[in-house]
Every structure is written in structure tokens, then in C-alpha cells.
ZAGUTI-132214 format. One record per atom (N, C-alpha, C): residue number from 1; atom name; x, y, z. Coordinates in nm, 4 decimals. Layout:
BEGIN
 seq atom        X        Y        Z
 NUM   CA        X        Y        Z
...
! end
This chain:
BEGIN
 seq atom        X        Y        Z
   1    N   0.5390   2.6979  -0.7565
   1   CA   0.5253   2.5232  -0.8036
   1    C   0.4831   2.5279  -0.9248
   2    N   0.5278   2.4562  -1.0320
   2   CA   0.4594   2.4173  -1.1558
   2    C   0.3448   2.3208  -1.1583
   3    N   0.2320   2.3645  -1.2038
   3   CA   0.1159   2.2605  -1.2257
   3    C   0.1618   2.1120  -1.2377
   4    N   0.2343   2.0952  -1.3343
   4   CA   0.2722   1.9978  -1.4082
   4    C   0.3522   1.8895  -1.2669
   5    N   0.4142   1.9603  -1.1965
   5   CA   0.5329   1.9184  -1.0951
   5    C   0.4021   1.8793  -0.9465
   6    N   0.3199   1.9610  -0.9869
   6   CA   0.2396   1.9325  -0.8327
   6    C   0.1448   1.8213  -0.8519
   7    N   0.1152   1.7600  -0.9868
   7   CA   0.0395   1.6376  -1.0055
   7    C   0.1325   1.5278  -1.0599
   8    N   0.2523   1.5287  -1.0338
   8   CA   0.3568   1.4151  -1.0731
   8    C   0.3696   1.2802  -1.0219
   9    N   0.4544   1.2080  -1.0523
   9   CA   0.4382   1.0728  -0.9815
   9    C   0.4543   1.0702  -0.8240
  10    N   0.5390   1.1986  -0.7724
  10   CA   0.5571   1.1890  -0.6421
  10    C   0.4443   1.2603  -0.5614
  11    N   0.3369   1.3028  -0.5945
  11   CA   0.2402   1.3340  -0.5593
  11    C   0.1226   1.1894  -0.5411
  12    N   0.1113   1.1480  -0.6352
  12   CA   0.0613   1.0241  -0.6420
  12    C   0.1317   0.9150  -0.5434
  13    N   0.2572   0.9161  -0.5458
  13   CA   0.3467   0.8101  -0.4600
  13    C   0.2714   0.8491  -0.2665
  14    N   0.2885   1.0107  -0.2600
  14   CA   0.2569   1.0309  -0.1456
  14    C   0.1179   1.0025  -0.1011
  15    N   0.0289   1.0234  -0.2297
  15   CA  -0.1119   1.0000  -0.1979
  15    C  -0.1166   0.8414  -0.1502
  16    N  -0.0842   0.7591  -0.2087
  16   CA  -0.0668   0.5756  -0.1926
  16    C  -0.0179   0.5502  -0.0615
  17    N   0.0806   0.6221  -0.0020
  17   CA   0.1413   0.5911   0.1228
  17    C   0.0231   0.6364   0.2249
  18    N  -0.0356   0.7299   0.1849
  18   CA  -0.1361   0.7826   0.3028
  18    C  -0.2513   0.7372   0.2987
  19    N  -0.3196   0.6688   0.1778
  19   CA  -0.4273   0.5764   0.1946
  19    C  -0.4107   0.4701   0.2242
  20    N  -0.2961   0.3861   0.1909
  20   CA  -0.2985   0.2675   0.2321
  20    C  -0.2543   0.2551   0.3640
  21    N  -0.1851   0.3300   0.4318
  21   CA  -0.1562   0.3671   0.5942
  21    C  -0.2677   0.3575   0.6483
  22    N  -0.3603   0.4459   0.5967
  22   CA  -0.5036   0.4939   0.6789
  22    C  -0.5756   0.3468   0.6713
  23    N  -0.5711   0.2825   0.5697
  23   CA  -0.6719   0.1924   0.5378
  23    C  -0.6037   0.0454   0.6175
  24    N  -0.4823   0.0742   0.6485
  24   CA  -0.4031  -0.0603   0.7193
  24    C  -0.4406  -0.0440   0.8668
  25    N  -0.4476   0.0758   0.9114
  25   CA  -0.4742   0.1031   1.0578
  25    C  -0.6280   0.0697   1.0803
  26    N  -0.7176   0.0960   0.9915
  26   CA  -0.8642   0.0539   1.0024
  26    C  -0.8610  -0.0939   0.9906
  27    N  -0.7912  -0.1718   0.8912
  27   CA  -0.7761  -0.3100   0.8886
  27    C  -0.7323  -0.3740   1.0022
  28    N  -0.6260  -0.3290   1.0676
  28   CA  -0.5754  -0.3711   1.2072
  28    C  -0.6885  -0.3594   1.3065
  29    N  -0.7362  -0.2581   1.3219
  29   CA  -0.8558  -0.2536   1.4264
  29    C  -0.9485  -0.3397   1.4345
  30    N  -0.9945  -0.3679   1.2621
  30   CA  -1.0890  -0.4570   1.2567
  30    C  -1.0566  -0.5972   1.2795
  31    N  -0.9230  -0.6142   1.2484
  31   CA  -0.8626  -0.7596   1.2588
  31    C  -0.8508  -0.8087   1.4027
  32    N  -0.8127  -0.6904   1.5039
  32   CA  -0.8078  -0.6957   1.6505
  32    C  -0.9565  -0.7463   1.6874
  33    N  -1.0273  -0.6661   1.6356
  33   CA  -1.1748  -0.6844   1.6987
  33    C  -1.2227  -0.8455   1.6612
  34    N  -1.1894  -0.8664   1.5374
  34   CA  -1.2789  -0.9849   1.4871
  34    C  -1.1838  -1.1353   1.5565
  35    N  -1.0709  -1.1085   1.5874
  35   CA  -0.9947  -1.2118   1.6319
  35    C  -1.0266  -1.2292   1.7395
  36    N  -1.0821  -1.1158   1.8452
  36   CA  -1.1187  -1.1633   1.9793
  36    C  -1.2777  -1.1669   1.9915
  37    N  -1.3451  -1.2141   1.8783
  37   CA  -1.4732  -1.2585   1.8867
  37    C  -1.5742  -1.1621   1.8958
  38    N  -1.5277  -1.0017   1.8601
  38   CA  -1.6640  -0.8989   1.8801
  38    C  -1.7160  -0.8767   1.7314
  39    N  -1.7906  -0.8480   1.7331
  39   CA  -1.9026  -0.8754   1.6041
  39    C  -1.9096  -0.7319   1.5642
  40    N  -1.8595  -0.7015   1.4629
  40   CA  -1.8409  -0.5635   1.3968
  40    C  -1.9467  -0.5418   1.2643
  41    N  -1.9818  -0.4455   1.2283
  41   CA  -2.0669  -0.4397   1.0858
  41    C  -1.9848  -0.4689   0.9639
  42    N  -1.8299  -0.5007   0.9768
  42   CA  -1.7536  -0.5148   0.8790
  42    C  -1.7113  -0.6900   0.8930
  43    N  -1.7774  -0.7326   1.0148
  43   CA  -1.7343  -0.8734   0.9984
  43    C  -1.7304  -0.9975   0.8824
  44    N  -1.8371  -0.9052   0.8039
  44   CA  -1.8601  -1.0253   0.7054
  44    C  -1.7636  -0.9839   0.5798
  45    N  -1.6724  -0.9458   0.6001
  45   CA  -1.5384  -0.9260   0.5050
  45    C  -1.4146  -1.0287   0.5360
  46    N  -1.4425  -1.0887   0.6382
  46   CA  -1.3481  -1.1801   0.7158
  46    C  -1.3862  -1.3181   0.7209
  47    N  -1.4988  -1.3497   0.6331
  47   CA  -1.5507  -1.4846   0.6852
  47    C  -1.4537  -1.5942   0.6155
  48    N  -1.3795  -1.5475   0.5060
  48   CA  -1.2606  -1.6609   0.4613
  48    C  -1.1237  -1.5887   0.5024
  49    N  -1.0355  -1.6919   0.5308
  49   CA  -0.8972  -1.6343   0.5587
  49    C  -0.8575  -1.5961   0.4560
  50    N  -0.8806  -1.6465   0.3315
  50   CA  -0.8236  -1.6132   0.1913
  50    C  -0.8636  -1.4361   0.1611
  51    N  -0.9774  -1.4126   0.2156
  51   CA  -1.0132  -1.2880   0.1741
  51    C  -0.9257  -1.1636   0.2744
  52    N  -0.8915  -1.2334   0.3697
  52   CA  -0.7963  -1.1282   0.4923
  52    C  -0.6792  -1.1146   0.4269
  53    N  -0.6202  -1.2254   0.3895
  53   CA  -0.4856  -1.2469   0.3323
  53    C  -0.4751  -1.1593   0.2011
  54    N  -0.5527  -1.1508   0.1125
  54   CA  -0.5773  -1.0743  -0.0183
  54    C  -0.5731  -0.9210   0.0269
  55    N  -0.6543  -0.8879   0.1345
  55   CA  -0.6984  -0.7692   0.1577
  55    C  -0.5247  -0.7145   0.2187
  56    N  -0.5108  -0.7955   0.3038
  56   CA  -0.3529  -0.7613   0.3628
  56    C  -0.2401  -0.7192   0.2549
  57    N  -0.2537  -0.8046   0.1534
  57   CA  -0.1447  -0.8271   0.0310
  57    C  -0.1692  -0.6752  -0.0380
  58    N  -0.2794  -0.6476  -0.0486
  58   CA  -0.3263  -0.5351  -0.1493
  58    C  -0.2847  -0.4156  -0.0454
  59    N  -0.2770  -0.4254   0.0640
  59   CA  -0.2653  -0.2764   0.1608
  59    C  -0.1018  -0.2931   0.1909
  60    N  -0.0470  -0.3979   0.2406
  60   CA   0.0720  -0.4033   0.2586
  60    C   0.1678  -0.3318   0.1733
  61    N   0.1330  -0.4664   0.0374
  61   CA   0.2865  -0.4536  -0.0331
  61    C   0.2536  -0.3067  -0.0766
  62    N   0.1671  -0.2232  -0.1341
  62   CA   0.2124  -0.1035  -0.1911
  62    C   0.2764  -0.0095  -0.0950
  63    N   0.2223  -0.0066   0.0349
  63   CA   0.2611   0.0647   0.1435
  63    C   0.4421   0.0547   0.1596
  64    N   0.4602  -0.0754   0.1699
  64   CA   0.6074  -0.1394   0.1752
  64    C   0.6982  -0.0933   0.0484
  65    N   0.6392  -0.1249  -0.0425
  65   CA   0.7196  -0.0845  -0.1559
  65    C   0.7446   0.0653  -0.1676
  66    N   0.6480   0.1414  -0.1515
  66   CA   0.6519   0.3193  -0.1080
  66    C   0.7568   0.3489  -0.0409
  67    N   0.7752   0.2669   0.1098
  67   CA   0.8461   0.2872   0.1804
  67    C   0.9838   0.2923   0.1520
  68    N   1.0197   0.1799   0.0829
  68   CA   1.1445   0.1761   0.0141
  68    C   1.1971   0.2634  -0.0827
  69    N   1.0779   0.3127  -0.1934
  69   CA   1.1289   0.4352  -0.2588
  69    C   1.1663   0.5775  -0.1535
  70    N   1.0975   0.5977  -0.0541
  70   CA   1.1216   0.7108   0.0009
  70    C   1.2564   0.6714   0.1173
  71    N   1.2899   0.5685   0.1374
  71   CA   1.4257   0.5382   0.1791
  71    C   1.5201   0.6049   0.0776
  72    N   1.4943   0.5343  -0.0187
  72   CA   1.6217   0.5451  -0.1463
  72    C   1.6196   0.7260  -0.1571
  73    N   1.4967   0.8043  -0.1725
  73   CA   1.5223   0.9286  -0.1490
  73    C   1.5903   1.0050  -0.0477
  74    N   1.6037   0.9164   0.0778
  74   CA   1.6552   0.9874   0.1890
  74    C   1.7942   0.9534   0.1718
  75    N   1.8163   0.8476   0.0945
  75   CA   1.9565   0.8134   0.0317
  75    C   2.0324   0.9267  -0.0526
  76    N   1.9545   1.0050  -0.1548
  76   CA   1.9766   1.1203  -0.2152
  76    C   1.9839   1.0544  -0.3719
  77    N   1.8846   0.9793  -0.4127
  77   CA   1.8749   0.9332  -0.5634
  77    C   1.8014   1.0698  -0.6247
  78    N   1.8633   1.0547  -0.7560
  78   CA   1.8038   1.1643  -0.8342
  78    C   1.6752   1.2054  -0.8677
  79    N   1.5887   1.2672  -0.9220
  79   CA   1.4847   1.3215  -0.9358
  79    C   1.4103   1.1675  -1.0468
  80    N   1.4916   1.1676  -1.1666
  80   CA   1.4444   1.0808  -1.3013
  80    C   1.4692   0.9292  -1.2191
  81    N   1.5601   0.9127  -1.1056
  81   CA   1.5549   0.7842  -1.0714
  81    C   1.4309   0.7680  -0.9781
  82    N   1.4153   0.8643  -0.9044
  82   CA   1.3038   0.8491  -0.8509
  82    C   1.1812   0.8064  -0.9006
  83    N   1.1195   0.8454  -1.0082
  83   CA   1.0324   0.8407  -1.1043
  83    C   1.0621   0.6714  -1.1500
  84    N   1.1518   0.6591  -1.2192
  84   CA   1.1776   0.5356  -1.2616
  84    C   1.1985   0.4094  -1.1524
  85    N   1.2138   0.4577  -1.0376
  85   CA   1.2108   0.3183  -0.9067
  85    C   1.0442   0.3314  -0.8708
  86    N   0.9669   0.4313  -0.8557
  86   CA   0.8432   0.4464  -0.8358
  86    C   0.7802   0.3288  -0.9198
  87    N   0.7955   0.3402  -1.0596
  87   CA   0.7178   0.2573  -1.1661
  87    C   0.7891   0.1379  -1.1574
  88    N   0.9250   0.0907  -1.1202
  88   CA   0.9643  -0.0382  -1.1105
  88    C   0.8912  -0.1233  -0.9731
  89    N   0.8594  -0.0204  -0.8892
  89   CA   0.8021  -0.0871  -0.7695
  89    C   0.6648  -0.1152  -0.7938
  90    N   0.5883  -0.0582  -0.8680
  90   CA   0.4489  -0.0509  -0.8943
  90    C   0.4540  -0.1689  -0.9883
  91    N   0.5412  -0.2139  -1.0926
  91   CA   0.5207  -0.3217  -1.1595
  91    C   0.5734  -0.4459  -1.0718
  92    N   0.6493  -0.4176  -0.9632
  92   CA   0.7013  -0.5341  -0.8818
  92    C   0.5773  -0.5864  -0.8106
  93    N   0.5016  -0.4709  -0.7510
  93   CA   0.3897  -0.4965  -0.6507
  93    C   0.2981  -0.5720  -0.7485
  94    N   0.2717  -0.5227  -0.8597
  94   CA   0.1463  -0.5956  -0.9412
  94    C   0.1729  -0.7499  -0.9484
  95    N   0.2986  -0.7708  -0.9924
  95   CA   0.3618  -0.8998  -1.0020
  95    C   0.3272  -0.9841  -0.8940
  96    N   0.3843  -0.9393  -0.7629
  96   CA   0.3889  -0.9777  -0.6289
  96    C   0.1985  -1.0330  -0.6230
  97    N   0.1629  -0.9001  -0.6448
  97   CA  -0.0191  -0.9573  -0.5958
  97    C  -0.0471  -1.0660  -0.6990
  98    N  -0.0526  -1.0464  -0.8133
  98   CA  -0.0935  -1.1453  -0.9212
  98    C  -0.0597  -1.2847  -0.8830
  99    N   0.0477  -1.2815  -0.8250
  99   CA   0.1071  -1.4380  -0.8017
  99    C   0.0905  -1.4673  -0.6496
 100    N   0.0186  -1.3898  -0.5722
 100   CA  -0.0349  -1.4014  -0.4467
 100    C  -0.1571  -1.4243  -0.4243
 101    N  -0.2180  -1.3747  -0.5245
 101   CA  -0.3847  -1.3987  -0.5142
 101    C  -0.4271  -1.5471  -0.5139
 102    N  -0.4990  -1.5723  -0.3907
 102   CA  -0.5189  -1.6911  -0.3696
 102    C  -0.6449  -1.7390  -0.4922
! end
């Protein structure tokens, strides 16, 4: 495997999917505990509803958009198209996050 290929867009997309997935599981666990009134060391993060929405937006959007990219790869798009799609989805995600920030 070429070194350039190992550190390309696909590797960053793969890493983004894993990190956001793990953080979403952690967030949902904290959210469930918080919603049931159980105090956690991280309860200060969810004092305001807007903060919780922002965190959820920052985690769900990249995870979902990258999921669309993976779905397109499963349908057989080419390697150049994959890279273009990744960056188009990153731009879309950034614009939605800017628009959705309370």
C-alpha cells in the first residue's frame, strides 16, 4: 500500500465516522442519564438546551453525511467521485452547522 493512499481522504472519512460514532454513543448515554435526573460529572455540559442541540448537531451531521458517502461507495461510484463527494459533503455540513448554530 502506498503511503500517500494510506493517509488520503478515505482514511480521514473512516476516522471521522468512528470518532463521531463513539462520541454519539457517549453523548446519548449522558443524555439518557441527564433526562432521568441522574447527576453525572458531565451534567454541567447540558445546562442549556441550546448547548445540547449544538453538540448533537456537531456529532450527528458529519456522521450522517459520511454515511451517505459510504452508501454511494456501496453503489459503486469511482475513486475520484468519492473524494469529490467527501469534500462536497464536508462543505454542506459546515454550511448547515453555521446555519444551525443558535
